[in-house]
C-alpha positions in Angstrom: 0.0 0.0 0.0 1.3 3.4 -1.0 1.3 5.9 1.9 1.7 9.6 2.4 2.3 11.3 5.8 1.3 14.9 6.4 3.1 16.4 9.4 6.3 14.5 9.0 8.6 16.7 11.1 6.8 16.2 14.4 7.2 13.4 16.8 4.2 11.3 15.5 5.3 11.7 11.9 8.8 10.6 12.7 7.7 7.6 14.7 5.3 6.6 12.0 8.2 6.6 9.5 10.0 4.0 11.6 6.9 1.9 12.1 6.0 1.9 8.4 9.6 1.1 7.4 9.2 -2.2 9.2 5.8 -3.0 7.6 6.1 -5.4 4.6 3.1 -4.0 2.8 3.7 -0.3 3.4 5.5 1.9 0.9 6.0 5.5 1.9 5.7 7.5 -1.3 5.5 11.1 0.0 6.0 13.2 3.1 4.7 16.6 3.8 5.3 19.5 6.2 5.4 23.3 6.4 9.0 23.2 7.7 12.1 21.9 5.8 10.3 21.7 2.4 12.7 20.7 -0.3 15.1 18.9 2.0 15.4 15.1 2.4 14.1 13.8 5.7 17.4 12.0 6.3 19.2 15.3 5.9 17.1 17.0 8.6 17.1 13.9 10.8 20.4 12.0 10.0 19.3 9.0 12.2 16.8 8.2 9.4 19.4 7.9 6.7 18.6 4.7 4.8 15.2 4.6 6.5 13.6 7.5 4.7 15.5 9.6 2.2 12.4 11.2 0.6 12.2 14.9 0.0 9.8 16.8 2.3 7.1 18.4 0.1 4.6 21.1 0.7 1.0 19.9 1.3 -0.9 19.4 -1.9 -4.0 17.2 -1.5 -4.3 16.4 -5.2 -0.7 15.3 -5.5 -1.1 13.1 -2.4 -4.2 11.4 -3.9 -2.4 10.8 -7.2 0.6 9.2 -5.5 -0.8 7.4 -2.5 -3.5 4.9 -1.5 -3.8 6.3 2.1 -2.8 9.4 3.9 -1.8 9.7 7.6 -2.3 13.0 9.4 0.4 13.3 12.1 -0.3 17.0 12.7 -1.0 19.2 15.8 -4.6 19.5 16.8 -6.5 21.9 14.6 -4.5 21.2 11.4 -6.0 18.0 10.1 -9.5 19.3 10.4 -8.6 22.2 8.0 -6.8 19.9 5.5 -8.9 16.7 5.5 -12.0 18.0 3.8 -10.8 17.5 0.2 -9.8 13.9 1.0 -13.2 13.3 2.7 -15.1 14.7 -0.3 -13.1 12.4 -2.6 -13.7 9.3 -0.4 -9.9 9.0 0.0 -8.7 6.9 3.0 -7.4 8.9 6.0 -5.9 7.9 9.3 -5.8 10.8 11.6 -3.3 10.6 14.5 -4.3 14.0 15.9 -7.4 14.6 18.0 -9.3 16.5 15.3 -11.7 13.8 14.3 -11.7 11.8 17.5 -14.3 13.6 19.6 -17.8 15.0 19.1 -17.7 18.7 18.3 -18.8 19.9 21.8 -16.3 17.7 23.6 -13.5 18.7 21.2 -14.0 22.4 21.8 -14.0 21.8 25.6 -10.8 19.9 25.7 -8.8 21.5 22.9 -10.1 25.1 23.2 -10.4 25.3 19.4 -13.1 25.1 16.9 -13.9 21.5 15.9 -14.0 20.0 12.4 -17.2 20.5 10.5 -20.0 18.3 11.7 -20.5 16.8 8.2 -16.8 15.7 8.2 -16.8 14.4 11.8 -19.9 12.3 11.1 -17.9 10.4 8.4 -15.1 9.3 10.6 -15.1 6.0 12.5 -13.4 6.3 15.9 -11.8 2.9 16.4 -8.9 0.6 17.1 -8.7 -2.0 14.3 -8.0 -4.7 16.9 -11.4 -4.1 18.5 -13.5 -2.8 15.7 -14.2 -4.1 12.2 -12.7 -1.3 10.1 -12.3 -3.1 6.8 -14.9 -0.9 5.1 -14.0 2.3 6.8 -12.1 5.1 5.0 -11.7 7.6 7.8 -10.1 6.7 11.1 -8.9 8.8 14.1 -6.7 6.8 16.4 -8.0 5.9 19.9 -5.8 6.9 22.8 -5.5 3.4 24.3 -3.0 4.4 27.0 -5.4 6.9 28.4 -8.2 4.4 28.6 -6.1 1.6 30.0 -4.7 3.9 32.7 -8.1 5.4 33.4 -6.7 8.9 32.9 -9.1 11.7 32.3 
């Protein structure tokens, strides 16, 4: 499966690169950020030399959909909700590692102190962990915070 990552220069994006590098069926085809555009990821983070030598690109939804089969959003809260709509409208598969599509609008606003994603977009996401939920036919997935639930943290 061909994969793109939006938000590559943050912690989640960098960890995702390492995870995908060890996945037999994953092929990372593009990486995107607002910082370091035009530089190779391994140039910015030398410990990734040989793991990911792709050039960091500016965000372009159309180019991502042309290259990839799936896009991960590894962005800070408030970013994915503003960038995901074009993918949602096209029925393009998304996995959102941020909190943007994880909570109902009223709860998101309370916790994040930001405006939530549009309700019509939120309603299309399935909030799930693939180990516990049948997600085979789902295109839009925010990631469940398992640690918080297991530890009973609020």
